[in-house]
C-alpha positions in Angstrom: 97.7 79.8 67.0 95.6 78.9 70.0 96.2 80.9 73.1 97.2 78.8 76.2 94.6 78.8 78.8 95.7 80.5 82.0 93.8 79.7 85.1 92.3 82.7 87.0 94.1 83.6 90.2 92.1 82.6 93.4 90.0 85.4 94.7 91.0 84.9 98.3 94.3 83.9 99.7 94.0 80.7 101.6 95.9 80.6 104.8 96.8 77.8 107.1 94.2 77.2 109.9 96.6 78.1 112.6 97.5 81.5 111.0 93.8 82.4 110.5 93.1 81.5 114.2 96.0 83.6 115.4 94.8 86.5 113.3 91.4 86.2 114.7 92.7 86.0 118.3 94.9 89.1 117.7 92.0 91.1 116.2 89.8 90.2 119.2 92.6 91.1 121.6 93.1 94.6 120.1 89.5 95.4 119.9 89.0 94.2 123.4 91.8 96.4 124.6 90.4 99.5 122.9 86.9 98.8 124.3 87.9 98.1 127.9 90.3 100.9 128.0 87.7 103.4 126.8 85.2 102.1 129.3 87.7 102.5 132.0 88.5 106.0 131.0 84.8 106.8 130.9 84.2 105.4 134.4 87.3 107.2 135.6 86.2 110.5 134.3 82.7 110.1 135.9 84.2 109.1 139.3 86.6 112.0 138.9 83.9 114.5 138.4 81.5 113.1 140.9 83.8 112.0 143.8 87.3 113.3 143.5 87.0 117.0 142.7 88.2 116.6 139.1 91.5 114.9 139.7 93.2 113.1 136.8 94.2 109.9 138.6 90.9 108.2 138.5 90.8 108.4 134.8 94.3 107.0 134.5 93.4 104.2 136.9 90.4 103.3 134.9 92.4 103.1 131.7 94.9 100.9 133.6 92.3 98.6 135.0 90.7 98.3 131.5 93.9 97.6 129.7 95.0 95.1 132.4 91.8 93.2 132.2 92.0 93.0 128.4 95.6 91.9 128.6 94.7 89.1 130.9 91.8 87.9 128.7 94.1 88.1 125.6 96.8 86.1 127.4 94.2 83.4 128.5 92.8 83.2 125.0 96.2 82.8 123.3 97.2 80.1 125.8 94.0 78.2 125.2 94.6 78.3 121.5 98.2 77.1 122.0 97.0 74.2 124.1 94.3 73.2 121.6 96.9 73.2 118.8 99.2 71.0 121.0 96.4 68.5 121.6 95.7 68.2 117.9 99.3 67.6 117.0 
């Protein structure tokens, strides 16, 4: 008997364009949040050591500023993607 030919499964999972775009935006948002928070922490530690006699609040303020800036950029990026999807539809 001849064996039935079974097609090979696709090597990559194809996702809708909107899902791929959303995944890319979230990846960028998370990496942006980590980078900016870390930079804010670094600047806060430097200012804490140099100017504020080793107090903790400049480091926390730096993390807050970095995270806040990353949040705003992420929010803007997701809103732009939403508006582009509405224009295409």
